[in-house]
A tleap script that builds the chain and sets N, CA, C and O, in Angstrom:
source leaprc.protein.ff14SB
mol = sequence {
  NMET ALA ALA ALA THR PRO ASN PRO PRO ASP
  SER SER PRO ALA GLU THR PHE THR ALA SER
  ARG PHE THR GLN GLY ASN PHE LEU PHE PRO
  THR LYS LEU VAL ILE SER PRO LEU ARG VAL
  ILE ARG ILE LYS SER ARG MET PHE GLY SER
  ASN GLU GLU SER ILE ALA MET SER LYS ILE
  ALA SER VAL HIE ILE SER THR GLY MET PHE
  TRP SER GLU ILE VAL ILE GLU SER THR GLY
  GLY THR ASP PRO MET ALA SER HIE GLY ARG
  ARG LYS ARG ASP ALA GLN ARG ILE ARG ASP
  LEU ILE GLU MET TYR GLN ALA GLN ALA ARG
  CGLU
}
set mol.1.N position { 75.455 67.856 21.414 }
set mol.1.CA position { 75.120 66.564 21.945 }
set mol.1.C position { 74.636 65.682 20.806 }
set mol.1.O position { 73.747 66.087 20.056 }
set mol.2.N position { 75.183 64.514 20.658 }
set mol.2.CA position { 74.842 63.607 19.551 }
set mol.2.C position { 73.516 62.915 19.838 }
set mol.2.O position { 73.181 62.603 20.981 }
set mol.3.N position { 72.786 62.692 18.776 }
set mol.3.CA position { 71.504 61.996 18.899 }
set mol.3.C position { 71.744 60.516 19.152 }
set mol.3.O position { 72.702 59.933 18.644 }
set mol.4.N position { 70.878 59.926 19.929 }
set mol.4.CA position { 71.004 58.488 20.219 }
set mol.4.C position { 70.680 57.684 18.971 }
set mol.4.O position { 69.689 57.949 18.289 }
set mol.5.N position { 71.503 56.723 18.684 }
set mol.5.CA position { 71.254 55.884 17.513 }
set mol.5.C position { 70.495 54.639 17.938 }
set mol.5.O position { 70.772 54.068 18.993 }
set mol.6.N position { 69.545 54.218 17.126 }
set mol.6.CA position { 68.798 53.002 17.480 }
set mol.6.C position { 69.696 51.774 17.412 }
set mol.6.O position { 70.712 51.765 16.718 }
set mol.7.N position { 69.304 50.753 18.137 }
set mol.7.CA position { 70.067 49.507 18.113 }
set mol.7.C position { 70.040 48.920 16.713 }
set mol.7.O position { 68.988 48.904 16.075 }
set mol.8.N position { 71.168 48.440 16.223 }
set mol.8.CA position { 71.163 47.785 14.918 }
set mol.8.C position { 70.343 46.501 14.998 }
set mol.8.O position { 70.180 45.941 16.082 }
set mol.9.N position { 69.817 46.023 13.850 }
set mol.9.CA position { 68.968 44.846 13.871 }
set mol.9.C position { 69.654 43.600 14.408 }
set mol.9.O position { 68.978 42.665 14.836 }
set mol.10.N position { 70.977 43.568 14.394 }
set mol.10.CA position { 71.685 42.372 14.853 }
set mol.10.C position { 72.181 42.524 16.289 }
set mol.10.O position { 73.089 41.806 16.710 }
set mol.11.N position { 71.587 43.462 17.051 }
set mol.11.CA position { 72.078 43.705 18.404 }
set mol.11.C position { 71.610 42.643 19.396 }
set mol.11.O position { 72.267 42.435 20.416 }
set mol.12.N position { 70.501 41.972 19.130 }
set mol.12.CA position { 70.062 40.931 20.045 }
set mol.12.C position { 70.898 39.675 19.826 }
set mol.12.O position { 71.327 39.394 18.707 }
set mol.13.N position { 71.124 38.928 20.891 }
set mol.13.CA position { 71.992 37.755 20.779 }
set mol.13.C position { 71.339 36.634 19.965 }
set mol.13.O position { 70.117 36.488 19.941 }
set mol.14.N position { 72.165 35.872 19.320 }
set mol.14.CA position { 71.688 34.720 18.561 }
set mol.14.C position { 71.396 33.573 19.515 }
set mol.14.O position { 72.063 33.420 20.538 }
set mol.15.N position { 70.395 32.768 19.176 }
set mol.15.CA position { 70.083 31.581 19.977 }
set mol.15.C position { 70.524 30.351 19.204 }
set mol.15.O position { 70.299 30.250 17.997 }
set mol.16.N position { 71.150 29.421 19.902 }
set mol.16.CA position { 71.644 28.190 19.300 }
set mol.16.C position { 70.839 27.014 19.813 }
set mol.16.O position { 70.608 26.879 21.015 }
set mol.17.N position { 70.407 26.153 18.880 }
set mol.17.CA position { 69.635 24.963 19.211 }
set mol.17.C position { 70.397 23.747 18.698 }
set mol.17.O position { 70.722 23.669 17.513 }
set mol.18.N position { 70.681 22.805 19.582 }
set mol.18.CA position { 71.451 21.617 19.234 }
set mol.18.C position { 70.529 20.405 19.169 }
set mol.18.O position { 69.692 20.202 20.048 }
set mol.19.N position { 70.692 19.597 18.111 }
set mol.19.CA position { 69.873 18.393 17.946 }
set mol.19.C position { 70.253 17.348 18.990 }
set mol.19.O position { 71.357 17.362 19.534 }
set mol.20.N position { 69.326 16.453 19.254 }
set mol.20.CA position { 69.569 15.382 20.207 }
set mol.20.C position { 70.569 14.377 19.645 }
set mol.20.O position { 70.536 14.057 18.457 }
set mol.21.N position { 71.438 13.892 20.487 }
set mol.21.CA position { 72.407 12.873 20.081 }
set mol.21.C position { 71.745 11.510 19.873 }
set mol.21.O position { 72.364 10.608 19.307 }
set mol.22.N position { 70.512 11.348 20.317 }
set mol.22.CA position { 69.809 10.075 20.200 }
set mol.22.C position { 69.124 9.897 18.852 }
set mol.22.O position { 68.424 8.906 18.646 }
set mol.23.N position { 69.311 10.836 17.933 }
set mol.23.CA position { 68.680 10.731 16.623 }
set mol.23.C position { 69.717 10.420 15.551 }
set mol.23.O position { 70.911 10.668 15.724 }
set mol.24.N position { 69.235 9.872 14.444 }
set mol.24.CA position { 70.114 9.419 13.366 }
set mol.24.C position { 70.977 10.558 12.831 }
set mol.24.O position { 70.476 11.644 12.539 }
set mol.25.N position { 72.271 10.301 12.706 }
set mol.25.CA position { 73.200 11.267 12.138 }
set mol.25.C position { 73.693 12.330 13.107 }
set mol.25.O position { 74.505 13.175 12.731 }
set mol.26.N position { 73.221 12.303 14.339 }
set mol.26.CA position { 73.605 13.327 15.301 }
set mol.26.C position { 74.379 12.785 16.502 }
set mol.26.O position { 74.635 13.525 17.451 }
set mol.27.N position { 74.757 11.501 16.474 }
set mol.27.CA position { 75.368 10.889 17.647 }
set mol.27.C position { 76.714 11.519 17.999 }
set mol.27.O position { 76.900 11.969 19.129 }
set mol.28.N position { 77.647 11.561 17.062 }
set mol.28.CA position { 78.966 12.130 17.345 }
set mol.28.C position { 78.998 13.637 17.192 }
set mol.28.O position { 79.605 14.341 17.999 }
set mol.29.N position { 78.342 14.129 16.154 }
set mol.29.CA position { 78.382 15.555 15.845 }
set mol.29.C position { 76.959 16.067 15.610 }
set mol.29.O position { 76.496 16.088 14.470 }
set mol.30.N position { 76.267 16.474 16.661 }
set mol.30.CA position { 74.885 16.933 16.484 }
set mol.30.C position { 74.810 18.237 15.691 }
set mol.30.O position { 75.672 19.107 15.812 }
set mol.31.N position { 73.771 18.349 14.886 }
set mol.31.CA position { 73.543 19.537 14.076 }
set mol.31.C position { 73.083 20.688 14.964 }
set mol.31.O position { 72.301 20.497 15.896 }
set mol.32.N position { 73.581 21.883 14.660 }
set mol.32.CA position { 73.185 23.080 15.402 }
set mol.32.C position { 72.471 24.044 14.470 }
set mol.32.O position { 72.863 24.197 13.313 }
set mol.33.N position { 71.430 24.693 14.965 }
set mol.33.CA position { 70.770 25.785 14.255 }
set mol.33.C position { 70.994 27.049 15.068 }
set mol.33.O position { 70.684 27.092 16.259 }
set mol.34.N position { 71.527 28.069 14.431 }
set mol.34.CA position { 71.766 29.352 15.078 }
set mol.34.C position { 70.790 30.352 14.464 }
set mol.34.O position { 70.816 30.602 13.259 }
set mol.35.N position { 69.928 30.922 15.312 }
set mol.35.CA position { 68.920 31.859 14.851 }
set mol.35.C position { 69.312 33.248 15.338 }
set mol.35.O position { 69.389 33.488 16.543 }
set mol.36.N position { 69.558 34.160 14.403 }
set mol.36.CA position { 69.885 35.542 14.737 }
set mol.36.C position { 68.899 36.454 14.000 }
set mol.36.O position { 68.171 35.983 13.126 }
set mol.37.N position { 68.861 37.725 14.330 }
set mol.37.CA position { 67.927 38.616 13.641 }
set mol.37.C position { 68.184 38.750 12.145 }
set mol.37.O position { 67.289 39.159 11.406 }
set mol.38.N position { 69.380 38.418 11.687 }
set mol.38.CA position { 69.699 38.582 10.265 }
set mol.38.C position { 69.678 37.299 9.460 }
set mol.38.O position { 69.440 37.340 8.253 }
set mol.39.N position { 69.923 36.149 10.097 }
set mol.39.CA position { 70.019 34.903 9.324 }
set mol.39.C position { 69.792 33.684 10.194 }
set mol.39.O position { 69.826 33.751 11.423 }
set mol.40.N position { 69.557 32.558 9.515 }
set mol.40.CA position { 69.486 31.249 10.150 }
set mol.40.C position { 70.666 30.453 9.614 }
set mol.40.O position { 70.853 30.357 8.401 }
set mol.41.N position { 71.458 29.885 10.508 }
set mol.41.CA position { 72.645 29.124 10.110 }
set mol.41.C position { 72.497 27.700 10.621 }
set mol.41.O position { 72.192 27.481 11.793 }
set mol.42.N position { 72.714 26.728 9.732 }
set mol.42.CA position { 72.719 25.302 10.091 }
set mol.42.C position { 74.164 24.843 10.051 }
set mol.42.O position { 74.822 24.942 9.015 }
set mol.43.N position { 74.660 24.343 11.169 }
set mol.43.CA position { 76.054 23.913 11.278 }
set mol.43.C position { 76.090 22.419 11.542 }
set mol.43.O position { 75.573 21.945 12.553 }
set mol.44.N position { 76.698 21.687 10.635 }
set mol.44.CA position { 76.880 20.239 10.788 }
set mol.44.C position { 78.373 19.979 10.892 }
set mol.44.O position { 79.103 20.062 9.905 }
set mol.45.N position { 78.815 19.663 12.108 }
set mol.45.CA position { 80.238 19.385 12.334 }
set mol.45.C position { 80.574 17.994 11.832 }
set mol.45.O position { 79.701 17.136 11.696 }
set mol.46.N position { 81.841 17.787 11.563 }
set mol.46.CA position { 82.344 16.467 11.183 }
set mol.46.C position { 83.756 16.344 11.732 }
set mol.46.O position { 84.275 17.276 12.345 }
set mol.47.N position { 84.370 15.203 11.512 }
set mol.47.CA position { 85.675 14.931 12.100 }
set mol.47.C position { 86.679 16.050 11.807 }
set mol.47.O position { 87.375 16.515 12.710 }
set mol.48.N position { 86.749 16.471 10.573 }
set mol.48.CA position { 87.680 17.529 10.180 }
set mol.48.C position { 86.899 18.657 9.550 }
set mol.48.O position { 86.642 18.632 8.346 }
set mol.49.N position { 86.517 19.642 10.332 }
set mol.49.CA position { 85.818 20.808 9.815 }
set mol.49.C position { 84.322 20.744 10.072 }
set mol.49.O position { 83.848 19.998 10.929 }
set mol.50.N position { 83.596 21.540 9.311 }
set mol.50.CA position { 82.146 21.577 9.441 }
set mol.50.C position { 81.529 22.053 8.135 }
set mol.50.O position { 82.217 22.586 7.265 }
set mol.51.N position { 80.221 21.852 8.011 }
set mol.51.CA position { 79.464 22.292 6.860 }
set mol.51.C position { 78.434 23.300 7.352 }
set mol.51.O position { 77.597 22.969 8.191 }
set mol.52.N position { 78.486 24.521 6.842 }
set mol.52.CA position { 77.561 25.563 7.258 }
set mol.52.C position { 76.687 25.981 6.097 }
set mol.52.O position { 77.150 26.116 4.965 }
set mol.53.N position { 75.421 26.182 6.395 }
set mol.53.CA position { 74.450 26.632 5.400 }
set mol.53.C position { 73.657 27.746 6.055 }
set mol.53.O position { 73.240 27.610 7.205 }
set mol.54.N position { 73.439 28.858 5.340 }
set mol.54.CA position { 72.688 29.959 5.939 }
set mol.54.C position { 71.654 30.498 4.970 }
set mol.54.O position { 71.813 30.428 3.752 }
set mol.55.N position { 70.594 31.036 5.545 }
set mol.55.CA position { 69.551 31.707 4.783 }
set mol.55.C position { 69.293 33.037 5.480 }
set mol.55.O position { 69.091 33.083 6.693 }
set mol.56.N position { 69.301 34.121 4.701 }
set mol.56.CA position { 68.996 35.434 5.265 }
set mol.56.C position { 67.547 35.455 5.748 }
set mol.56.O position { 66.669 34.861 5.122 }
set mol.57.N position { 67.310 36.132 6.845 }
set mol.57.CA position { 65.969 36.175 7.423 }
set mol.57.C position { 64.953 36.729 6.427 }
set mol.57.O position { 63.803 36.290 6.407 }
set mol.58.N position { 65.364 37.682 5.608 }
set mol.58.CA position { 64.450 38.276 4.635 }
set mol.58.C position { 64.118 37.325 3.487 }
set mol.58.O position { 63.160 37.562 2.750 }
set mol.59.N position { 64.894 36.254 3.325 }
set mol.59.CA position { 64.685 35.302 2.235 }
set mol.59.C position { 63.939 34.043 2.657 }
set mol.59.O position { 63.744 33.148 1.835 }
set mol.60.N position { 63.517 33.950 3.916 }
set mol.60.CA position { 62.795 32.768 4.384 }
set mol.60.C position { 61.338 32.875 3.981 }
set mol.60.O position { 60.663 33.854 4.303 }
set mol.61.N position { 60.852 31.855 3.270 }
set mol.61.CA position { 59.464 31.849 2.799 }
set mol.61.C position { 58.548 31.134 3.785 }
set mol.61.O position { 57.447 31.610 4.061 }
set mol.62.N position { 58.987 30.000 4.319 }
set mol.62.CA position { 58.125 29.253 5.234 }
set mol.62.C position { 58.948 28.354 6.141 }
set mol.62.O position { 60.098 28.019 5.857 }
set mol.63.N position { 58.308 27.975 7.251 }
set mol.63.CA position { 58.910 27.068 8.224 }
set mol.63.C position { 57.914 25.944 8.457 }
set mol.63.O position { 56.778 26.187 8.865 }
set mol.64.N position { 58.339 24.713 8.198 }
set mol.64.CA position { 57.483 23.541 8.414 }
set mol.64.C position { 58.038 22.748 9.586 }
set mol.64.O position { 59.242 22.511 9.677 }
set mol.65.N position { 57.148 22.342 10.476 }
set mol.65.CA position { 57.535 21.505 11.604 }
set mol.65.C position { 56.746 20.210 11.519 }
set mol.65.O position { 55.517 20.224 11.449 }
set mol.66.N position { 57.456 19.094 11.524 }
set mol.66.CA position { 56.831 17.776 11.530 }
set mol.66.C position { 57.199 17.112 12.850 }
set mol.66.O position { 58.374 16.870 13.124 }
set mol.67.N position { 56.186 16.819 13.669 }
set mol.67.CA position { 56.469 16.263 14.982 }
set mol.67.C position { 56.156 14.779 15.035 }
set mol.67.O position { 55.186 14.304 14.444 }
set mol.68.N position { 56.998 14.065 15.754 }
set mol.68.CA position { 56.783 12.653 16.015 }
set mol.68.C position { 56.483 12.467 17.492 }
set mol.68.O position { 56.091 13.406 18.184 }
set mol.69.N position { 56.669 11.268 17.954 }
set mol.69.CA position { 56.377 10.989 19.356 }
set mol.69.C position { 57.324 11.748 20.300 }
set mol.69.O position { 56.893 12.282 21.322 }
set mol.70.N position { 58.609 11.790 19.948 }
set mol.70.CA position { 59.586 12.461 20.809 }
set mol.70.C position { 60.271 13.640 20.135 }
set mol.70.O position { 60.518 14.665 20.771 }
set mol.71.N position { 60.579 13.498 18.847 }
set mol.71.CA position { 61.411 14.478 18.164 }
set mol.71.C position { 60.642 15.158 17.041 }
set mol.71.O position { 59.606 14.670 16.588 }
set mol.72.N position { 61.165 16.281 16.610 }
set mol.72.CA position { 60.574 17.038 15.521 }
set mol.72.C position { 61.612 17.255 14.427 }
set mol.72.O position { 62.818 17.269 14.672 }
set mol.73.N position { 61.102 17.423 13.220 }
set mol.73.CA position { 61.939 17.829 12.095 }
set mol.73.C position { 61.469 19.202 11.677 }
set mol.73.O position { 60.269 19.466 11.602 }
set mol.74.N position { 62.419 20.075 11.407 }
set mol.74.CA position { 62.076 21.420 10.969 }
set mol.74.C position { 62.668 21.645 9.589 }
set mol.74.O position { 63.834 21.335 9.343 }
set mol.75.N position { 61.851 22.188 8.686 }
set mol.75.CA position { 62.282 22.476 7.322 }
set mol.75.C position { 62.047 23.965 7.073 }
set mol.75.O position { 60.930 24.458 7.230 }
set mol.76.N position { 63.100 24.671 6.688 }
set mol.76.CA position { 63.031 26.108 6.427 }
set mol.76.C position { 63.238 26.306 4.934 }
set mol.76.O position { 64.295 25.975 4.397 }
set mol.77.N position { 62.218 26.849 4.261 }
set mol.77.CA position { 62.277 27.060 2.821 }
set mol.77.C position { 62.572 28.526 2.523 }
set mol.77.O position { 62.102 29.427 3.217 }
set mol.78.N position { 63.366 28.742 1.467 }
set mol.78.CA position { 63.727 30.104 1.084 }
set mol.78.C position { 62.904 30.550 -0.115 }
set mol.78.O position { 62.324 29.734 -0.831 }
set mol.79.N position { 62.867 31.854 -0.319 }
set mol.79.CA position { 62.129 32.413 -1.449 }
set mol.79.C position { 62.873 32.207 -2.756 }
set mol.79.O position { 62.267 32.317 -3.822 }
set mol.80.N position { 64.151 31.915 -2.710 }
set mol.80.CA position { 64.955 31.773 -3.917 }
set mol.80.C position { 64.762 30.455 -4.642 }
set mol.80.O position { 65.282 30.277 -5.743 }
set mol.81.N position { 64.026 29.528 -4.047 }
set mol.81.CA position { 63.778 28.253 -4.697 }
set mol.81.C position { 64.915 27.260 -4.556 }
set mol.81.O position { 64.913 26.219 -5.213 }
set mol.82.N position { 65.882 27.567 -3.711 }
set mol.82.CA position { 66.982 26.622 -3.497 }
set mol.82.C position { 66.506 25.483 -2.612 }
set mol.82.O position { 65.374 25.493 -2.129 }
set mol.83.N position { 67.366 24.513 -2.403 }
set mol.83.CA position { 67.014 23.392 -1.531 }
set mol.83.C position { 66.673 23.910 -0.137 }
set mol.83.O position { 67.366 24.784 0.383 }
set mol.84.N position { 65.620 23.385 0.467 }
set mol.84.CA position { 65.269 23.830 1.820 }
set mol.84.C position { 66.296 23.352 2.845 }
set mol.84.O position { 66.986 22.354 2.636 }
set mol.85.N position { 66.380 24.075 3.942 }
set mol.85.CA position { 67.263 23.716 5.042 }
set mol.85.C position { 66.466 22.815 5.987 }
set mol.85.O position { 65.468 23.248 6.563 }
set mol.86.N position { 66.897 21.581 6.145 }
set mol.86.CA position { 66.177 20.631 6.997 }
set mol.86.C position { 67.073 20.187 8.145 }
set mol.86.O position { 68.286 20.042 7.999 }
set mol.87.N position { 66.436 19.978 9.289 }
set mol.87.CA position { 67.163 19.511 10.460 }
set mol.87.C position { 66.227 18.658 11.303 }
set mol.87.O position { 65.119 19.083 11.634 }
set mol.88.N position { 66.672 17.456 11.650 }
set mol.88.CA position { 65.846 16.561 12.454 }
set mol.88.C position { 66.482 16.357 13.829 }
set mol.88.O position { 67.632 16.734 14.057 }
set mol.89.N position { 65.725 15.760 14.732 }
set mol.89.CA position { 66.234 15.490 16.068 }
set mol.89.C position { 66.058 16.647 17.022 }
set mol.89.O position { 66.787 16.756 18.008 }
set mol.90.N position { 65.096 17.515 16.743 }
set mol.90.CA position { 64.821 18.660 17.623 }
set mol.90.C position { 63.729 18.295 18.617 }
set mol.90.O position { 62.819 17.530 18.298 }
set mol.91.N position { 63.822 18.840 19.815 }
set mol.91.CA position { 62.703 18.711 20.742 }
set mol.91.C position { 61.555 19.560 20.206 }
set mol.91.O position { 61.780 20.551 19.510 }
set mol.92.N position { 60.340 19.173 20.527 }
set mol.92.CA position { 59.171 19.881 20.006 }
set mol.92.C position { 59.181 21.349 20.399 }
set mol.92.O position { 58.896 22.220 19.577 }
set mol.93.N position { 59.509 21.622 21.651 }
set mol.93.CA position { 59.490 23.023 22.088 }
set mol.93.C position { 60.601 23.829 21.427 }
set mol.93.O position { 60.439 25.028 21.201 }
set mol.94.N position { 61.736 23.187 21.110 }
set mol.94.CA position { 62.801 23.893 20.385 }
set mol.94.C position { 62.355 24.236 18.969 }
set mol.94.O position { 62.605 25.342 18.490 }
set mol.95.N position { 61.697 23.296 18.298 }
set mol.95.CA position { 61.212 23.555 16.940 }
set mol.95.C position { 60.199 24.697 16.943 }
set mol.95.O position { 60.225 25.548 16.055 }
set mol.96.N position { 59.324 24.722 17.917 }
set mol.96.CA position { 58.339 25.802 18.005 }
set mol.96.C position { 59.016 27.126 18.330 }
set mol.96.O position { 58.611 28.166 17.811 }
set mol.97.N position { 60.033 27.106 19.173 }
set mol.97.CA position { 60.782 28.324 19.503 }
set mol.97.C position { 61.519 28.851 18.284 }
set mol.97.O position { 61.561 30.062 18.069 }
set mol.98.N position { 62.102 27.964 17.477 }
set mol.98.CA position { 62.779 28.368 16.244 }
set mol.98.C position { 61.792 29.065 15.318 }
set mol.98.O position { 62.088 30.134 14.783 }
set mol.99.N position { 60.613 28.462 15.127 }
set mol.99.CA position { 59.592 29.071 14.263 }
set mol.99.C position { 59.166 30.433 14.802 }
set mol.99.O position { 59.041 31.393 14.042 }
set mol.100.N position { 58.942 30.518 16.108 }
set mol.100.CA position { 58.518 31.780 16.713 }
set mol.100.C position { 59.580 32.867 16.562 }
set mol.100.O position { 59.247 34.020 16.286 }
set mol.101.N position { 60.856 32.513 16.740 }
set mol.101.CA position { 61.933 33.488 16.562 }
set mol.101.C position { 61.988 34.000 15.127 }
set mol.101.O position { 62.128 35.201 14.897 }
set mol.102.N position { 61.878 33.091 14.165 }
set mol.102.CA position { 61.915 33.494 12.760 }
set mol.102.C position { 60.760 34.435 12.450 }
set mol.102.O position { 60.957 35.470 11.813 }
set mol.103.N position { 59.558 34.083 12.895 }
set mol.103.CA position { 58.403 34.944 12.649 }
set mol.103.C position { 58.560 36.305 13.327 }
set mol.103.O position { 58.191 37.327 12.749 }
set mol.104.N position { 59.106 36.328 14.553 }
set mol.104.CA position { 59.305 37.579 15.266 }
set mol.104.C position { 60.323 38.468 14.548 }
set mol.104.O position { 60.084 39.662 14.368 }
set mol.105.N position { 61.466 37.885 14.134 }
set mol.105.CA position { 62.493 38.665 13.446 }
set mol.105.C position { 62.004 39.179 12.093 }
set mol.105.O position { 62.360 40.285 11.688 }
set mol.106.N position { 61.195 38.391 11.396 }
set mol.106.CA position { 60.646 38.850 10.121 }
set mol.106.C position { 59.659 39.992 10.349 }
set mol.106.O position { 59.642 40.947 9.572 }
set mol.107.N position { 58.844 39.917 11.386 }
set mol.107.CA position { 57.893 40.983 11.695 }
set mol.107.C position { 58.622 42.261 12.080 }
set mol.107.O position { 58.207 43.351 11.688 }
set mol.108.N position { 59.710 42.141 12.847 }
set mol.108.CA position { 60.498 43.318 13.230 }
set mol.108.C position { 61.138 43.973 12.003 }
set mol.108.O position { 61.244 45.197 11.940 }
set mol.109.N position { 61.558 43.174 11.041 }
set mol.109.CA position { 62.204 43.705 9.844 }
set mol.109.C position { 61.212 44.485 8.978 }
set mol.109.O position { 61.595 45.422 8.277 }
set mol.110.N position { 59.934 44.091 9.031 }
set mol.110.CA position { 58.914 44.771 8.219 }
set mol.110.C position { 58.539 46.130 8.804 }
set mol.110.O position { 58.033 46.990 8.083 }
set mol.111.N position { 58.776 46.336 10.088 }
set mol.111.CA position { 58.384 47.597 10.736 }
set mol.111.C position { 59.271 48.739 10.344 }
set mol.111.O position { 59.070 49.863 10.804 }
savepdb mol mol.pdb
quit
């Protein structure tokens, strides 16, 4: 009888957060953030194709949330010193959920 194998770290589903269309630069093609146990992906669609940027969960140094009256901006900095991943037009609760997911996945990886 084979031993049960533990779930791989990427077995939980990724959550996708879409920016509001009412914010600058997001009217036609809103930016999406995909948070998975292994990485954070920022997807900015355009007329022909898209631009994707990702940071491995183990390489995330900090998450900054700047809130305004209606919308929030989230900035994710990496340990490698590269340009931070920034995304604006998020609802406040979405920005907080993104931060909580990142912190949870990083804590799980340390165990």
